[in-house]
Legacy VTK file of the C-alpha trace (Angstrom):
# vtk DataFile Version 3.0
C-alpha trace
ASCII
DATASET POLYDATA
POINTS 663 float
-42.621 109.839 -175.609
-45.247 108.160 -173.412
-48.649 107.489 -174.897
-51.667 109.174 -173.355
-53.684 106.053 -172.560
-56.919 107.885 -171.775
-56.819 109.803 -175.036
-56.108 106.620 -176.963
-58.987 104.779 -175.344
-61.351 107.588 -176.316
-59.877 107.742 -179.807
-60.120 104.009 -180.370
-63.701 104.000 -179.114
-64.519 106.706 -181.632
-62.719 104.725 -184.314
-64.877 101.699 -183.578
-67.929 103.752 -184.474
-66.521 105.547 -187.471
-63.242 105.053 -189.308
-62.455 107.569 -191.990
-60.169 106.150 -194.687
-58.008 108.768 -196.342
-56.536 106.626 -199.089
-56.484 103.039 -200.246
-53.829 101.035 -202.076
-53.934 101.260 -205.841
-54.887 98.247 -207.984
-51.284 97.355 -208.729
-50.164 97.614 -205.083
-50.985 93.974 -204.329
-47.506 92.781 -205.262
-45.572 95.429 -203.308
-45.524 96.749 -199.727
-48.009 99.562 -199.083
-48.641 102.093 -196.334
-52.279 103.157 -195.944
-53.327 106.210 -193.954
-56.499 106.392 -191.869
-57.683 109.233 -189.660
-59.030 107.468 -186.600
-60.552 110.580 -185.056
-60.580 114.358 -185.438
-61.552 117.326 -183.291
-60.987 120.451 -185.398
-57.749 121.583 -183.828
-56.222 118.129 -184.184
-56.608 114.518 -185.204
-55.304 111.029 -184.499
-53.782 109.352 -187.538
-52.460 105.905 -188.358
-50.451 104.270 -191.124
-50.809 100.524 -191.712
-47.871 98.911 -193.497
-48.877 95.759 -195.389
-46.385 93.464 -197.094
-48.089 92.642 -200.395
-44.906 91.167 -201.822
-43.669 87.579 -201.946
-40.614 87.988 -199.695
-40.216 89.027 -196.072
-39.947 92.787 -195.462
-37.056 93.416 -193.075
-37.618 96.926 -191.774
-39.750 99.828 -192.974
-39.538 103.592 -193.187
-42.556 105.809 -193.815
-41.984 109.491 -194.578
-44.407 112.240 -195.444
-44.907 115.992 -195.439
-47.575 118.010 -193.652
-48.912 121.342 -194.943
-47.314 124.556 -193.693
-48.550 125.249 -190.161
-49.136 121.571 -189.455
-47.273 119.496 -186.894
-46.992 116.046 -185.348
-47.209 115.702 -181.577
-47.286 112.424 -179.667
-46.508 109.217 -181.584
-46.271 105.484 -180.857
-45.093 102.138 -182.248
-42.384 103.873 -184.319
-39.348 106.111 -183.995
-39.712 109.619 -185.419
-37.341 112.240 -186.820
-38.342 115.633 -188.171
-36.881 118.058 -190.699
-39.083 121.113 -190.968
-42.507 119.870 -192.114
-41.083 116.532 -193.298
-41.533 113.610 -190.872
-39.885 110.188 -191.020
-41.069 107.162 -189.020
-39.093 103.920 -188.758
-40.071 100.604 -187.223
-39.442 99.622 -183.647
-37.532 96.456 -182.777
-40.777 94.503 -182.419
-42.685 95.425 -185.612
-40.118 95.751 -188.392
-40.165 92.228 -189.816
-43.255 91.500 -191.934
-43.828 88.173 -193.675
-45.769 88.238 -196.975
-49.325 89.326 -196.210
-48.472 90.564 -192.687
-49.188 94.099 -191.426
-47.973 96.532 -188.779
-49.154 100.004 -187.869
-48.043 103.137 -186.033
-49.949 106.230 -184.979
-49.612 109.858 -183.968
-51.544 112.970 -183.047
-51.403 115.847 -185.518
-52.593 119.442 -185.645
-54.709 120.942 -187.054
-57.221 118.355 -188.296
-56.669 119.435 -191.898
-52.880 118.864 -191.768
-52.960 115.253 -192.923
-49.987 113.631 -194.729
-48.792 114.538 -198.213
-46.218 112.883 -200.499
-46.030 109.627 -198.577
-43.152 107.229 -199.299
-42.526 103.736 -197.964
-38.882 102.701 -198.109
-38.324 105.395 -200.732
-41.228 104.392 -203.003
-44.784 105.746 -203.222
-46.904 104.424 -200.369
-49.535 103.085 -202.762
-47.052 100.476 -203.978
-46.732 101.829 -207.509
-42.972 102.165 -207.141
-42.652 104.509 -210.112
-41.509 101.674 -212.383
-42.784 98.764 -214.397
-44.357 101.023 -217.018
-45.504 103.644 -214.446
-44.813 107.369 -214.517
-41.073 108.004 -214.171
-40.865 111.539 -215.576
-40.364 114.321 -213.002
-41.986 117.735 -213.376
-40.031 120.659 -214.786
-37.946 122.737 -212.389
-39.873 125.658 -210.828
-38.692 129.085 -212.024
-39.056 132.677 -210.887
-38.585 131.969 -207.165
-38.799 135.282 -205.307
-39.392 136.757 -201.836
-42.777 138.482 -201.694
-42.800 139.621 -198.076
-41.154 139.399 -194.662
-42.077 139.905 -191.028
-39.954 139.545 -187.910
-40.779 135.817 -187.851
-41.621 134.791 -191.438
-40.575 134.942 -195.097
-43.118 134.606 -197.923
-42.152 133.114 -201.287
-43.719 132.784 -204.721
-42.685 131.054 -207.962
-43.878 130.120 -211.463
-45.759 126.843 -211.830
-44.020 123.719 -213.132
-45.418 121.379 -215.783
-45.566 117.572 -215.869
-46.495 114.860 -218.371
-49.314 113.756 -216.051
-49.770 116.559 -213.556
-48.011 118.456 -210.760
-49.452 117.577 -207.353
-47.362 119.779 -205.056
-44.152 121.598 -204.216
-41.462 121.319 -201.567
-39.587 124.338 -200.197
-36.035 123.575 -199.052
-33.570 125.425 -196.855
-30.374 123.621 -197.776
-31.305 119.927 -197.635
-34.152 120.433 -195.171
-37.799 120.552 -196.264
-39.309 123.566 -194.487
-42.696 123.724 -196.234
-44.931 121.778 -198.612
-47.808 123.241 -200.616
-50.097 122.536 -203.551
-50.002 126.187 -204.655
-47.164 128.300 -206.092
-46.549 130.251 -202.885
-45.592 129.502 -199.297
-44.868 131.329 -196.062
-42.175 129.916 -193.806
-42.942 130.952 -190.236
-41.400 130.474 -186.815
-38.158 132.211 -187.821
-35.984 134.306 -185.553
-35.940 138.058 -186.081
-33.113 139.520 -188.193
-32.165 136.055 -189.483
-31.129 135.318 -193.082
-32.392 132.277 -194.981
-31.801 130.819 -198.446
-34.472 128.707 -200.138
-35.065 126.565 -203.227
-38.209 124.808 -204.501
-38.964 121.460 -206.187
-42.123 120.156 -207.880
-43.613 116.678 -207.380
-46.127 114.530 -209.213
-48.553 111.805 -208.121
-46.027 109.030 -208.721
-43.579 110.617 -206.300
-41.219 111.952 -208.976
-39.474 115.118 -207.862
-37.851 117.773 -210.007
-34.398 119.189 -209.489
-34.154 122.176 -207.162
-34.824 125.647 -208.481
-32.374 128.510 -208.327
-32.073 129.815 -204.760
-33.391 133.039 -203.300
-32.387 134.661 -200.006
-34.418 136.711 -197.568
-33.942 138.259 -194.123
-36.634 138.573 -191.484
-37.280 141.987 -190.020
-35.805 142.993 -186.674
-38.209 142.207 -183.880
-38.725 141.265 -180.277
-39.243 143.579 -177.373
-42.107 145.930 -176.931
-40.739 149.446 -176.962
-41.203 149.902 -180.660
-37.847 151.661 -180.982
-34.749 150.803 -182.966
-32.801 149.394 -180.017
-33.451 146.775 -177.375
-32.953 147.685 -173.724
-33.033 144.439 -171.755
-32.899 144.423 -167.956
-32.610 141.524 -165.513
-34.706 141.629 -162.345
-33.311 139.427 -159.517
-35.881 137.058 -158.055
-34.356 137.581 -154.595
-34.605 141.393 -154.831
-37.539 141.459 -152.410
-35.307 140.300 -149.558
-32.151 142.139 -148.453
-32.177 144.501 -151.409
-35.760 145.616 -150.693
-36.148 145.979 -154.449
-39.654 145.356 -155.759
-41.286 145.449 -159.171
-42.724 148.773 -158.053
-39.197 150.236 -158.022
-38.989 149.704 -161.784
-42.019 151.976 -162.048
-41.026 154.651 -159.531
-37.409 154.811 -160.785
-38.643 155.223 -164.365
-36.936 152.088 -165.702
-40.118 150.262 -166.758
-40.938 152.970 -169.266
-37.460 152.776 -170.806
-36.951 149.000 -170.975
-38.187 146.935 -173.919
-37.592 143.530 -172.265
-37.452 142.514 -168.611
-35.834 139.159 -167.763
-36.985 137.624 -164.483
-34.033 135.717 -163.022
-33.713 132.839 -162.189
-35.631 129.575 -162.275
-34.091 126.194 -161.498
-34.219 122.634 -162.868
-35.458 119.730 -160.791
-32.382 117.507 -160.223
-34.378 114.259 -160.304
-36.936 114.823 -163.052
-34.754 117.268 -165.027
-37.700 119.555 -165.615
-38.654 123.113 -164.776
-40.287 122.633 -161.405
-40.868 124.490 -158.163
-41.766 121.999 -155.492
-40.781 123.857 -152.336
-40.837 127.360 -151.025
-37.672 129.360 -151.242
-35.910 130.703 -148.162
-34.560 134.085 -147.219
-31.472 132.745 -145.414
-29.085 133.089 -148.355
-31.008 134.168 -151.454
-27.870 135.157 -153.336
-26.541 131.590 -153.592
-29.350 129.119 -152.831
-28.795 125.385 -152.510
-28.309 123.797 -155.924
-29.579 120.495 -154.641
-33.203 121.621 -154.391
-35.674 121.218 -157.210
-36.933 124.745 -156.877
-36.184 128.302 -157.656
-37.979 130.414 -155.082
-41.686 129.662 -155.288
-42.335 131.950 -152.333
-40.845 134.996 -154.046
-42.404 134.003 -157.368
-46.053 133.656 -156.425
-46.405 133.008 -152.679
-45.257 136.178 -150.926
-47.965 138.678 -149.972
-46.935 142.055 -151.352
-48.051 145.047 -149.302
-49.883 148.008 -150.778
-46.760 150.119 -150.243
-44.693 147.765 -152.403
-47.345 146.999 -155.017
-47.168 148.441 -158.532
-50.767 149.689 -158.385
-50.870 150.426 -154.667
-53.192 147.493 -153.929
-51.856 144.860 -151.534
-52.322 141.116 -151.858
-55.119 139.406 -149.954
-54.606 136.208 -148.007
-56.781 134.090 -150.271
-55.760 135.188 -153.783
-54.254 132.477 -155.956
-51.376 134.456 -157.473
-49.230 136.681 -155.275
-45.578 137.644 -155.160
-43.443 138.795 -158.054
-45.552 137.071 -160.721
-48.649 139.049 -159.769
-46.606 142.252 -159.703
-45.271 141.470 -163.194
-48.862 141.274 -164.404
-49.583 144.662 -162.862
-46.406 146.141 -164.361
-47.337 144.837 -167.825
-50.827 146.300 -167.487
-49.256 149.717 -166.826
-46.607 149.299 -169.558
-48.295 147.193 -172.279
-45.292 147.418 -174.636
-42.961 145.783 -172.098
-42.105 142.129 -172.771
-41.216 139.964 -169.761
-39.234 136.726 -170.147
-38.477 134.083 -167.552
-34.763 133.364 -167.314
-33.844 129.754 -166.583
-30.444 128.851 -165.138
-27.918 131.480 -164.151
-24.625 131.002 -162.354
-26.149 128.928 -159.562
-28.944 127.073 -161.354
-27.079 125.769 -164.412
-25.992 122.554 -162.720
-28.431 120.159 -164.428
-28.742 121.621 -167.935
-26.186 119.138 -169.271
-28.133 116.161 -167.915
-31.501 117.434 -169.159
-30.245 118.189 -172.683
-28.469 114.873 -173.390
-31.286 113.186 -175.337
-34.096 114.226 -177.631
-36.633 112.858 -175.157
-34.975 114.753 -172.307
-34.984 118.015 -174.234
-38.638 117.624 -175.169
-39.558 116.911 -171.553
-37.607 119.863 -170.187
-38.991 122.346 -172.699
-42.549 121.087 -172.313
-42.341 121.445 -168.532
-40.903 124.971 -168.718
-43.597 126.129 -171.118
-46.307 124.422 -169.092
-45.255 126.222 -165.926
-44.155 129.637 -167.128
-45.959 130.267 -170.429
-49.200 128.336 -169.890
-48.995 129.293 -166.203
-49.750 125.902 -164.634
-48.075 126.672 -161.316
-48.010 124.091 -158.525
-50.127 124.859 -155.472
-47.989 125.856 -152.480
-48.713 124.982 -148.865
-50.493 128.306 -148.312
-52.869 127.630 -151.212
-51.299 130.017 -153.730
-50.606 128.972 -157.285
-52.781 126.440 -159.029
-53.380 125.343 -162.592
-53.326 128.197 -165.067
-52.923 130.863 -162.391
-49.729 132.248 -163.894
-50.919 132.431 -167.500
-50.018 135.667 -169.199
-47.083 136.520 -166.942
-44.296 135.733 -169.407
-43.788 136.457 -173.102
-40.959 134.014 -173.709
-37.896 132.216 -172.406
-34.338 133.355 -171.695
-31.850 130.458 -171.513
-28.940 131.184 -169.169
-26.727 128.062 -169.215
-23.391 128.896 -167.549
-21.453 127.208 -169.156
-22.076 124.336 -171.622
-19.057 122.168 -172.374
-16.900 124.038 -169.871
-15.743 123.316 -166.310
-15.493 127.063 -165.665
-18.921 127.422 -164.054
-20.319 127.114 -160.553
-18.463 124.416 -158.581
-20.211 121.091 -159.073
-21.866 121.972 -162.371
-22.294 119.036 -164.731
-20.764 119.458 -168.185
-19.957 117.276 -171.181
-18.182 117.709 -174.565
-21.540 116.937 -176.204
-23.102 119.992 -174.538
-22.425 122.153 -177.595
-24.550 120.036 -179.932
-27.113 119.381 -177.212
-27.524 123.095 -176.502
-28.149 123.740 -180.199
-30.819 121.035 -180.192
-32.296 122.347 -176.927
-32.699 125.854 -178.336
-34.290 124.397 -181.477
-36.736 122.480 -179.279
-37.609 125.644 -177.337
-38.218 127.457 -180.620
-40.352 124.629 -182.018
-42.562 124.315 -178.937
-42.913 128.081 -178.543
-43.960 128.365 -182.180
-46.575 125.681 -181.622
-48.159 127.899 -178.953
-48.519 130.817 -181.359
-46.562 133.773 -182.679
-44.836 136.461 -180.682
-43.023 134.414 -178.028
-39.385 135.418 -177.664
-36.403 133.100 -177.176
-33.134 134.646 -176.038
-29.940 133.466 -174.342
-27.170 134.873 -172.183
-23.925 134.077 -174.001
-20.271 134.369 -172.989
-17.595 136.904 -173.911
-14.739 134.425 -173.440
-13.740 132.828 -176.796
-12.812 129.595 -174.990
-16.299 129.250 -173.512
-17.906 130.170 -176.830
-15.949 127.492 -178.658
-16.718 124.890 -175.985
-20.458 125.331 -175.869
-22.001 127.689 -178.415
-22.321 126.814 -182.116
-22.581 130.343 -183.504
-23.379 129.007 -186.983
-26.611 127.372 -185.762
-27.998 128.766 -182.513
-29.208 132.016 -184.084
-31.597 130.049 -186.269
-33.536 129.554 -183.019
-32.754 132.697 -181.006
-34.398 136.070 -181.462
-31.206 137.540 -180.047
-28.368 136.880 -177.598
-27.310 138.978 -174.624
-23.505 138.901 -174.778
-21.700 139.118 -171.450
-20.002 142.509 -171.267
-18.700 142.487 -167.701
-16.901 140.407 -165.040
-13.733 140.523 -167.124
-11.803 141.003 -163.867
-12.794 140.915 -160.207
-12.416 139.292 -156.806
-15.012 137.394 -154.808
-15.585 136.583 -151.163
-13.573 133.338 -151.360
-10.566 135.139 -152.924
-10.377 132.473 -155.629
-10.562 134.944 -158.500
-7.876 137.601 -159.036
-7.648 138.822 -155.412
-4.201 140.372 -155.781
-4.574 142.779 -158.684
-7.153 145.388 -159.679
-8.570 145.465 -163.208
-11.338 146.753 -165.414
-14.465 144.634 -165.170
-16.338 146.028 -168.220
-13.929 147.930 -170.474
-15.151 148.638 -173.999
-11.741 148.221 -175.649
-8.649 146.238 -174.700
-6.502 148.218 -172.278
-3.009 148.554 -173.763
-1.609 148.192 -170.219
-3.490 144.959 -169.460
-0.874 142.554 -167.988
-2.941 139.382 -168.415
-2.308 136.898 -171.216
-5.964 137.029 -172.348
-7.181 140.562 -173.013
-10.914 140.862 -172.463
-13.105 143.695 -173.712
-16.619 144.259 -175.027
-15.266 144.952 -178.511
-13.221 141.731 -178.503
-16.291 139.732 -177.518
-18.460 141.259 -180.232
-15.751 140.536 -182.801
-15.870 136.796 -182.024
-19.563 136.764 -182.932
-19.371 138.948 -186.023
-16.306 137.081 -187.340
-18.467 133.942 -187.156
-21.031 135.614 -189.401
-23.602 136.472 -186.727
-25.936 139.294 -187.732
-25.134 142.338 -185.566
-28.875 142.926 -185.100
-29.010 139.679 -183.146
-26.637 140.920 -180.423
-27.008 143.054 -177.331
-24.015 143.812 -175.108
-24.110 143.458 -171.346
-23.709 146.541 -169.157
-23.252 146.205 -165.383
-25.262 148.294 -162.934
-22.801 147.223 -160.233
-19.072 147.438 -159.539
-16.224 145.058 -158.697
-13.882 146.154 -155.911
-10.557 145.389 -154.187
-9.054 146.561 -150.902
-5.627 147.562 -149.552
-4.586 149.057 -152.873
-1.551 151.306 -152.394
-1.732 153.527 -155.473
-4.901 153.430 -157.544
-5.342 157.029 -158.614
-5.013 158.486 -162.116
-3.373 155.893 -164.371
-3.653 153.547 -161.416
-5.237 150.453 -162.959
-3.751 146.970 -162.554
-2.389 147.685 -159.045
-1.484 145.228 -156.292
-4.381 144.464 -153.925
-5.254 142.251 -150.985
-8.600 140.628 -151.717
-12.132 141.815 -152.254
-13.417 145.098 -150.848
-16.487 144.988 -148.561
-19.648 144.463 -150.608
-23.313 145.327 -150.226
-23.856 142.127 -148.223
-21.439 139.942 -146.211
-21.749 137.109 -148.732
-21.093 139.529 -151.621
-17.590 140.787 -150.906
-16.180 142.569 -153.935
-19.589 143.554 -155.346
-21.646 146.716 -154.901
-24.570 148.199 -156.763
-23.668 151.420 -158.574
-25.965 153.379 -156.254
-24.045 152.067 -153.220
-20.562 152.869 -154.496
-21.348 156.580 -154.428
-23.178 156.487 -151.079
-21.269 153.832 -149.127
-17.695 154.268 -150.358
-16.943 157.819 -149.180
-14.084 159.682 -150.794
-13.922 157.414 -153.843
-12.501 159.691 -156.549
-13.739 158.808 -160.024
-11.357 158.415 -162.989
-12.050 157.692 -166.665
-9.744 155.586 -168.809
-10.191 157.291 -172.176
-8.294 154.634 -174.104
-10.040 151.489 -172.794
-13.329 153.316 -172.076
-13.637 152.256 -168.461
-14.556 153.963 -165.190
-13.007 153.335 -161.789
-12.679 155.071 -158.443
-10.066 154.986 -155.680
-10.110 155.860 -151.977
-6.648 156.748 -150.797
-7.685 156.538 -147.135
-8.507 152.833 -147.004
-7.220 151.699 -150.401
-10.518 150.589 -151.977
-10.502 150.414 -155.791
-13.780 149.943 -157.674
-14.442 149.240 -161.371
-17.928 150.049 -162.715
-19.932 151.791 -165.439
-21.229 155.335 -164.976
-23.183 157.662 -167.304
-19.937 158.637 -169.071
-18.925 155.068 -170.011
-22.513 154.104 -170.826
-22.656 157.039 -173.244
-19.521 155.760 -174.968
-20.979 152.241 -175.139
-24.264 153.399 -176.655
-22.266 155.261 -179.309
-20.447 151.992 -179.978
-23.725 150.045 -180.210
-25.004 152.442 -182.848
-21.736 152.507 -184.787
-21.701 148.683 -184.977
-25.437 148.446 -185.731
-25.941 146.184 -182.715
-29.429 145.409 -181.448
-28.984 147.134 -178.106
-27.875 146.650 -174.507
-28.588 144.273 -171.635
-28.352 145.175 -167.933
-27.303 143.022 -164.992
-29.124 143.881 -162.828
-31.805 146.496 -162.203
-31.509 146.882 -158.417
-28.098 148.550 -158.725
-29.446 151.844 -160.070
-31.940 154.461 -158.927
-32.222 156.148 -162.318
-29.062 157.845 -163.656
-27.621 154.782 -165.438
-30.943 153.799 -167.010
-31.473 157.387 -168.120
-28.027 157.472 -169.738
-28.694 154.189 -171.528
-32.107 155.276 -172.742
-30.828 158.644 -173.935
-27.940 157.035 -175.775
-30.154 154.533 -177.606
-32.783 156.904 -178.929
LINES 1 664
663 0 1 2 3 4 5 6 7 8 9 10 11 12 13 14 15 16 17 18 19 20 21 22 23 24 25 26 27 28 29 30 31 32 33 34 35 36 37 38 39 40 41 42 43 44 45 46 47 48 49 50 51 52 53 54 55 56 57 58 59 60 61 62 63 64 65 66 67 68 69 70 71 72 73 74 75 76 77 78 79 80 81 82 83 84 85 86 87 88 89 90 91 92 93 94 95 96 97 98 99 100 101 102 103 104 105 106 107 108 109 110 111 112 113 114 115 116 117 118 119 120 121 122 123 124 125 126 127 128 129 130 131 132 133 134 135 136 137 138 139 140 141 142 143 144 145 146 147 148 149 150 151 152 153 154 155 156 157 158 159 160 161 162 163 164 165 166 167 168 169 170 171 172 173 174 175 176 177 178 179 180 181 182 183 184 185 186 187 188 189 190 191 192 193 194 195 196 197 198 199 200 201 202 203 204 205 206 207 208 209 210 211 212 213 214 215 216 217 218 219 220 221 222 223 224 225 226 227 228 229 230 231 232 233 234 235 236 237 238 239 240 241 242 243 244 245 246 247 248 249 250 251 252 253 254 255 256 257 258 259 260 261 262 263 264 265 266 267 268 269 270 271 272 273 274 275 276 277 278 279 280 281 282 283 284 285 286 287 288 289 290 291 292 293 294 295 296 297 298 299 300 301 302 303 304 305 306 307 308 309 310 311 312 313 314 315 316 317 318 319 320 321 322 323 324 325 326 327 328 329 330 331 332 333 334 335 336 337 338 339 340 341 342 343 344 345 346 347 348 349 350 351 352 353 354 355 356 357 358 359 360 361 362 363 364 365 366 367 368 369 370 371 372 373 374 375 376 377 378 379 380 381 382 383 384 385 386 387 388 389 390 391 392 393 394 395 396 397 398 399 400 401 402 403 404 405 406 407 408 409 410 411 412 413 414 415 416 417 418 419 420 421 422 423 424 425 426 427 428 429 430 431 432 433 434 435 436 437 438 439 440 441 442 443 444 445 446 447 448 449 450 451 452 453 454 455 456 457 458 459 460 461 462 463 464 465 466 467 468 469 470 471 472 473 474 475 476 477 478 479 480 481 482 483 484 485 486 487 488 489 490 491 492 493 494 495 496 497 498 499 500 501 502 503 504 505 506 507 508 509 510 511 512 513 514 515 516 517 518 519 520 521 522 523 524 525 526 527 528 529 530 531 532 533 534 535 536 537 538 539 540 541 542 543 544 545 546 547 548 549 550 551 552 553 554 555 556 557 558 559 560 561 562 563 564 565 566 567 568 569 570 571 572 573 574 575 576 577 578 579 580 581 582 583 584 585 586 587 588 589 590 591 592 593 594 595 596 597 598 599 600 601 602 603 604 605 606 607 608 609 610 611 612 613 614 615 616 617 618 619 620 621 622 623 624 625 626 627 628 629 630 631 632 633 634 635 636 637 638 639 640 641 642 643 644 645 646 647 648 649 650 651 652 653 654 655 656 657 658 659 660 661 662
């Protein structure tokens, strides 16, 4: 991480006037290495700290490691002249290649910024011994405190678990306690209680506690206790989540505006709205919009650009007729476009949470590159939060945007990486076998940086239904420690696209709830099969929504697709809503633009399709009947709810069916 030179100059100038020592080596530290902490400067919400390692011994010190805890709620930000690793509130710093060898009497130092100012180090150790050089031997205190007893959960929220225990005793005195989750220190405290925050909703955690004394002796771990955070996320206040994706490009050919979510009644039924999609800059590997988008082909924009669509996001002037509150944009206002309309929608529906979705089918190309290293992950996450949560939008050529303009638009992040560790994504996507571990670390970094901004920010992800893709890229045992919930793909099981590269010669259900007993393919996809992969891995059902399509997949030149007419021979994709979208139609356009399409219901697989005998079109989609069956399934499995791709495909009947089924 690069040092902020200006901040350091100011800090060092302040240090020249006043240096505040926090601790000094003990009298017997002269014959052993010591690490001494000083707080060079402080400003209430933070401070700049430094440890100086001095070799008080008689032999050369070849390498050093300083580790310490910070109080619950504290954190370390930028650091320099050392390498840092973190485990909960426990931080470990090791020497760099240029400052690890210390001759007798020599010193080296490293520094960092911490927050808040009161969160200064506790329980410091240098190369495994107390930092004051006492070493715990040579006649010193070597007796650990007694093991804490009576560990219990005293309260939970959707993002925290509170613990309490009975005090330990010690021959000299107990100075503090460590709370562990497994082998990871997640909190330190000087009292007999702690609250572990920043947890995902509906997540289970098991803790133990140890006691420590002034000499660094630590007791054995206590008996464990388990707790589960409450279900959370979303703003509707109901039992179930109803998550809808809004397409960034909706304002173009679809003529679908944020206002439509209001007039169609969807905004009052949704709990979460995901705004899709934002891109990664291919050079800097950050969230960045550096150019305006175009309207030439909004469905599949050029992956080589470093932008999503800045014009649609905050540059387009929205007319009064298309504005949520009936007030049109003016030429000189800083925030226009969809982002301004999201603000207006949230003002009208204050319980609605809106997340920015990063990636998607087209924009997942550079996730693998950005997530390869810890530094890369930190940079990516910081840039995404700076732009979309803090709202520091770049200024476009027409003067819109500007620092802080977009603050308050989004309530969290939706990660839509399609697909880590797998070649089965958009042509040209980068992927790597290490993607699975890197994605886990990336989600943890998103969670950590979101938590640092305050409580209430959501982190979700779009995850696959295909077991092969899950195994390649998604560590189900770990990712839900970071995610509030996952939106599991529940559609696109079968279909045909404009390039005829995907199943052009046979019809099939695209979103069936159960495996069709007549399915001729070797892999049998269904919503139920996908859910089972997650629950068999131990994932809490209240961390899962299932995807429901508000669009259909279609084939043409089908000879016999009537009752019991699934899995028929076909000749490519049927005409779609747009020339570049062959094989795809919004639900509202199947009924209006595919005349004579007789609807059938597969009662065994729970799937809807229609067939036109005249021109042989065969369409697979969800309707109110199948959505009713799926909401019954959601409730029977105690799932968190449903996710919709995407909102422009419906004028009201599907959203009404979903809302009615999940009340």
